[in-house]
N, C-alpha and C positions, 0 to 999 in steps of 0.2 A: 504494500500500500504506500503510495507516494505521500510526501509531506503535506500536500494540499488536502488530500482526503483525511489524513490523520488530524490535521488542524480542525477540520470541520467536525469530526467526532469529539475532539476536545472542547470545541466551542458549543457543543450540544445543539448544533443545527442538524446533525444526522445522529441516528441511534443504532445500537447494535442489533435491535430487533427488526430493523428495516423501516420503521415508521419515521416520519419527519420528527426531528428532535424537538425538545421542549422550547428551544430558542430559534427554531427555523424562521427564516424571513426571506422575502424576495421583493424586488422593486416592481413598479407598476406605472403605466402611462395612460392618460386619456388623450386621444388624438381627435382633433376637429379639423377636417381637411376639405379642400376644394380642388378639383382637378378638371382640366379641360382637354378633351380629345376630339378631333374633328377629321376623321379619315376623308380623303387619302393623305392629308398632311400627317407626317410622322412626329411632329413636334408636340410633346406632352408638357403642359405647364400646370403648376400647382402651388398651393399655399397650405400651410398647416399651423395650428397652435397645439403644442404638446404640453400637457400638465404632468410633469414627471415627479413621481413620489419616491423618495428615498426611504425604503423600509429597512435598510441595513443599519448596523450599529456604527458605521463609519461615516466620517465627514468626507464628502466628495469635493475634490478641488478641480476636477475636469469632468466633462461630459463627452463620452465617445459616441460617435454615430456610425451606423451601418449604411453604406452607399453602394448597394450591389450593382447598380448600373455602371459604376466605374470599372467593372471587369471588362466592359466593352471597349475600353481605351486600347489603342494599338500597343502601347508600351506596358500594359498591365500583365503581370505574371499569371499564366493560366496553366491548368493541367489537363486541358481538353482541346481537341482539334476544332477549329472554327473556320468558316468560310469568310471571304472578303466582305460579304454583306453583313456580317456580324458586327463589324467595327463601327463605333460612334465616338463622340467626344466625351461620353460619360455624363454624369449629372452636373449641371451648372447651378451652383448656389447663388442666387441673386441677392438675397439679404437674409440676415439672421439676427434675431433680437432675443435677449435674455431678460426676463422680467420687464418687458416693454422698453428696454434700452438697447439701441443698435450696437452690435459688436463690430467695431471698425476693423479688427484683425480677422482675417479669413480663417476658415477651418484649416487645420494642419493635418497632413497625412501622418498617421501613427507610425512610430519608428518600425522599420522593416516591413511595412504594409505595402500592398500593391495598389493602394488607393481606395479599397473598399472599406477601410476603417480610417476615420478622421476624427479629430477632437478639437474642443475649445477649452481654454482655461477659464474658469469662473472668476469674475471679479469679486464675487461674494460667495465663499464656499457654502456648500449645501449640507447642513447638519443632519443627523439622523432624525427620522420621523418628520421631515419637512418636505416641501415641494418647490419646484421651480417652473416657471412658465417660459417656454421656448417657442418662438415664432420663426418660421422659415418660408421663404419663397424660392422656387426652383423651376428649372425646365430641363428637358433632355430630349434627344432624338431617339425614337423607338427603333430598335434594331430591324433593319430591312429584311434580313434573312435569319429566321429563328431556327433554321435546320442545321445546327451545329451538332457535335457528338452528344451534347447534353442540353437540348433545347428546352427552355422553360418559359420564355415570353417572346413577344415580337410580332411581326407582320405575318398574318396567315394569307391574305390576299389584299388587294388595294383598299378594300373597305371592310376588312375583317381583321381585327387586332386582338391580341391577348396581352393584358398588362399585369405583370407581377413585379414586385420589388420596385414599385413606381414612386415611392415616397421616402424621404430620409427618416430613419427610425433611430431612436436611442438604443444603443447596444445593450447587451445583457451584462449586468453587474451582479454576480452571485456569491454565495458563501464559500465556494470551492476555489475558483480561479480569479475572483474579482472581475475586472473588466475582461470581456472575451477577447482573446488575442489571436483568434484564427481569422485568416483572410478567406474571402470567397474566390475560388479559383476555377469555377465551373466543374468541379469534381465533387468534393465534399459538399454537403448541403448546409442546413441552417440551424440556428439556435436563437430563439426569440422569446421575449417575455410575453405574458398574458396581459393584454391591454383592452381598453374600450375604444371603439372607433365610431365616430359619426362623420359621414363624408357625403359630399355631393359631387356627382360626376356629370359634367356638362358635355352633352353630345348633340349633334345635329338632329333635327326632327327626322323621323324615319329610321333611326337606329335604335335597336334594342340593346340594353346593357344588362348582362347577366353577372351578378356579383355575389361575393361573400356578404352575408348580413341580411337583415330584414328590410324590404323595400317599404319606405314610409309614405310615399306619395303615389301609390299605384294608380289612383283615380286621375292624377294629373298627367302621368307619362303614358298611360295606356288608354285606348278608347274604351267606352263602356262595354262594348261587345267583347273585346279582348280580355279586359279585366274580369268579366263574368265567366269567360271560358276558363281562365286560370284558376279562379276560385272553385269552379265546378270540378275541375280536374283533381284537385286535392281531396275532394270528398268521395271520389269513386275509384275503384280498382282499375278500370280500363284506362288505356292511354288516349288522350285527346290531342288532336293536332291543332295547336294554337295558331301557328302561322304555316301556311302551305305555299307551294311555289306560285299558286294563283294569286296569293296576297302580295307578292313582291311589288306589283304595279301600284298598290295603294298603301305603301308603308307609312307615308306621312299622315294619312288619316288614321291608321291603326296606332301609330306612335307619335302623337302630335307635339309633345313637349320634350325638351332635351335636358332637363335638370333632374337627374335621378338621385333621390335622397335615401341613403342606406345607413343602417345602424347595426353594429356587431359588438356584442359585449363578451368580455373575457375570452378573447381569441388571440392567437399568436400572429395573425397576419390577415390581410385582405387582398384579394385579387379580383379581376373582372375581365370579361370578354365583351366585344362589341361588334355588331355587324348589321347591315341593312339588307342582307340576302341569305340569311340562315333560316332553315326550317326550325320550328320550335314545338316540341312535344312536352306533355306533362301528364302526370298521374299521381295518385296518392297511395300510401301504404300505411296500414295500421301497425304501429309499434307499441305493444302493450307496455305500460309504465312510462311512456314518453310524456313529458309535460305538454306537448302539442297534440298528443293522441295520434293524429295522422301526419305523416311527413310527406312533403312535396318532393317528388323526384322529377327533374326536368332534363331534357337534352336539347342542345342547340348545335346544328350540324349542317354541313354542305349538302347540296342536293344529291351529289354522286356518292355520298358515304352510306352505302346500303346497310352496313352493320349497325349504324346508329338508329335505323328505323326500329330496332328492338332494344335500344339502349335503356329506355325507361323501364321496361319489364325486367331486364337484367339488374339494373340498379335497385329496384324494389326488392328483388329476391336477395341480393347481397345485404341490404340493410336488415332484413328480417333474420337472415342467417347469423350475421355478426351480433345482432341483439339477442337472439334466442339461444344460439348454440355456442360457438366460439368466436370471439372471447367471452360472449355471454354478458356483455355490458350494453345497456340501452343506448341506442344511437343518440348523441347528445345535442343534435341541431334540429332545426325546423325544416331543413331542405337539403337536397343534394343536387347540384347542377353538373351535368356531364357535357363538357364543351369539346367540340371537335376541332382541335388545333394541330400543331406540328410537333407535339410533345408526348411524353408519358410522364405526367407530373401531377402532384397533389397540392391542394391548398385547402384551408378550412371551408367546408361546405361545397367544394368544387373539385373537379377533375378536368385536366386538359390533356386529351388523348388524341393521337392520330387514329385514322380509320385502319382497321385490320381485317383483310379478307378471310383470314384463317379463323374458323369458329373457335377452336380450342384456345388459341392464343388470345383472341378477343375476350373470351370469358375470363381467362387468367389475369390478363392485364387490367381489365376493368375492376375485377375483385381486388387486385393488389392496390390500385390507387384509392379505391374506396376504403380499404382496410387502414390506410394511413390516417383516417379519422381519429383512430385511437393512439397511434404512434406516428407522428409526434404531436398531434393537436389536442387530444384529450389529456395527455401528459406532455409537459414541456421538455421533450428530449433534446439533449445536446447532440444533434446529428453531426455537427462539424467534427467532433472528437470521437463519437461512438456510433458510427453508422449501424452497427449491429443491434443497437437498442431501438432502432427505428425501422430500417429496411429489413432487418432480419425478421422482426415480428410481422411486417407487412407480407413478406414472402411466405412465412409460416401460415398466416391466416388465409393467404391466397391459395396455398396448397389444400387447406382444409375445405375451403369453399369449392375448389375445383373437384375434389373427391365427391362432394355432394352433387355437383352439376354435371361433371364429365365422367364420373364413375371410374372404371378401371384404367382409363387412359391418363388420368390426372397425374400419377406419379411419373409417367414418361414425359409429359409436358413440363413438369417441374425440373426433372434432372436434365432434360435436353436444353433448358434455358439457363439454369443456374449452376450446373456442374460442368467444369471444363471437360472437353471430350477426351483429351489425351492426358489423363491424370498422372500417369507414371512419368511422362516427360516433364509435366509442369510441377511435379511435387515439390521440388526445391524452392520454387517461388511461392508456394501456397501453404507454408507451415507457420506463418506468423501467428502468434497467439491472438485470440480475439481482443484481448486487452491492449493490443498495439493500437495507438491512437490512429484514427482514420487519416489524419493529416500527414502521417508518416508513410502512407501507402499510395501507390499509383497503379493504374492499369488493372490487369487481372487480379493481382493480390488484393487491391482495394475492393473490387467487385465481389470476389469470393468471400472476403471477410465481412462485407456489409450485407450480403444477400444469402447466398447458398449455405455457407458454413454455419452461421448463427441459426438459420431456419432449421437446419438439421440438428443443431444442439438442442433447440426447443422440442423437436420431435423426439430426440433421445430422452430428454427430461420427462416428457409425457409418458414414455414407455416405462421409465423408472418409477414414477409416482402413481401411474394409473390415471385414467381420464378424469375421474371425479376429484381426486385430490389435486391434480394438476390445475384443473379449472378453478378450484377454490383458491389456490395460491395465486394464480394469475389475476383473478378478480380482486383479491385483497391488494395486490401490488398496484393495480390500476386505480382502485378507489382511494388508497392511501395517498397516491401521488397525482391524482387528478388536479389539474390547475397548478401544479408545482413542477420543480426541476429535479427528477431523480438522477442519480449517478449509478454506475454499475453495482456498487456495494449495497445500495438500497434494494436492488433487484435480488442479489444473492441473499442478503439478510432476511428479506421478506419471505422468500421461499423456504429458507431454513426455519424461520419462526412459525409460519403457518403450517408447514408440513410436519413440524415436530421432529425433523430429521436433520442430522449434520451432513449436508451435501457438499462440504468443502472439497472432498475428493473429486467430485464431479466438476465443480467449478475449476479446480486446479487443472484437471486434464483437458477440459474444453477451452478455457479462457486464458490460462496463464502459461501453458506449456506448448512447445512447437510440435504437436502431434498431428497425425493424419489418419486416413481411413485405410486400414489394412488388417484384415483378419486372415490368418494363415491356418489351413487345415493341416495338422501335424500327423494325425493318425485316425483311421477308421477301422473299427473292429466289428464285424457282423457275426451274429450267432443266431441263426434261425430268424425269429421275428423281433429280435432286439439288436440294437447297435450302440456302440460306444464311440463318441467322436471327440477327439482332442483338438482344441482350437487355441492358437496363440494370437494375442492382440498385439501384433507387431507394430502397428501404427500408433497405438496408445490411446485412441479416442474410445471412450465407453459408448458403444452403439448396440442397439438391439439387432437380432438376426433371427433367421428362420432355418430350420433343418427340413428339407423336403425329402421324403422317403418314397421311393417307388417299390411297392410291395405287390405280391401276386394279386391281392384284392383291389389294388388301385393306389392312388397317390394320397399320402397323408403328410400334413405339414405341422411342425411343432415350433412354437414361438418362444423366444428367450429375450428378456428385457435387458436394458443397459446395466441394471444393478448386478448382473453376473460378473462385472469387472470391478466391483468396488474395492476388492482387496487382492485381486489376482491378475496376472498378465497372461496366464495360461489356465484353461479350464477343460474339464472333461464332462460332457453331457451325455445322458442316457435317453434313448428313445425306444419305444416298444410299439409295434404295429399289430394289426389283427391277423396278418399272415406273413409268410416268409419274405424277407427283405431281398430285393434285387439290386438296388443302388441307393446311395445317399448323396445328397447335394446341399451345399451351403448357399443360402439365398441372402442377399444384402438389401433388397428393396431399394429405397431412395438413397441409402448409404452406399453409394457406388464405391467399390473397392479399387484402390489405387494400384493394386497388383493382382489382377484376377487370375493369373496363372497359378498362384499358390493357394487360391481359395476355392 
């Protein structure tokens, strides 16, 4: 455990049982924003007033800002390939005021930063339990080509935009690392505080704006007919087509006003899409226990995106599954908007996905992005440092939904996407422990440590605890840290606490040691209808496995959980069938063996 984590436990902001400590704290902001977007112009201009509350015990002498758009500058360090259309001049800060006093000195780039972190010195330090008012005006040019290796926002077509990270935000100051020191490099993702947002999006008449948050002036921006259809859609299970291709000629009558007023409370970010020629579907789904009762599921998509014609139905099924089954926590928002962009990216209450002609991949991808509702948005995960705490859970929940929707093919879809095809060749690159910070990884090692490997760790953990206890532990972890910032040890300690088991051996093997997937069959001894199989865990990761036996009466399969490896590196298991055994085979399932020749 590094010194920052140790200090947090000593300061009683974290506790050994995994609960937030007695002195846990976090900071908070209220954002009041105005932004103007007028396609086909790519100039985005905005203003905001931030009421930033210092909940920490520390006096703050600087305020750090997160300016993600500066990653588009040509000289900014990036860890992802981009096209020439990706480049812009970044975010231009026109003015900045602190407590209504103009700051004459400009924002300064944080030491060592690529420009996505900047700061100001406060003339008057901010003591604990007090707040400061910060007003900013800015503009920037929206990236012309959002189709980089990691597309997240930008131009979809000349009059369809998706805007994310479109405003200056105060960076996270927490009890572990204080001011967040990670840059945005288009590889690792984000770490945001929970804030309240009230914002107005100014757009031309005829353009629909789909956004995070509650639309407060629906009757002003939508015609009576369109508003009525939207409200009707939420009350019924069937999908209603709000805007069809025939409506494109009369968009200014359907959407007469261009000032869209939204409000989003206790969320980590806000994003929005805009178009004057997207189809718009909507439907409702009953979520038992939801404060809204029925949740609105909407899709906005291009005419030629055939898969999106069924997106609302898929979205509704995902919300019910995640609320009822796994993770089994009620969907926390009033709506989910599935926007058809150039990306595969998540935002609170929104998904920005490309069209996908492959049915299986479409199901898995949509489920994955919706699953992000819980990680990192229900819980304020530090994705920048610990991608496995975010993407790993999304991949795990994607796998579970895919098994429900796709049945037997789901495991193949998962391993085909998340597990490198030539594991033996890539092994040396892929043994970094999961506790390796995401900022230290690039390329395939980053992807595997963020997605495939942690998802399999959670699958192995479920095999060890059993479905019921695993779900109980997961629910407690999520509810304890809802609206807060968990770190890895909060996850480890909560599962230890709720399960009543010391799982440190499991955490050590999966998260702290450079282990890999390799079960080696050392010996098979068959005697009539019984067999003895000796297996060595050469790779070191505690994984479940199956023994498949072909007997005269047919095939029988025997399951062994990950707890077989708690205290041993080599085990001998016994199986007995109804008739004489002809052959014995070790099955790995989704835990693809890195050296299949010895297994």
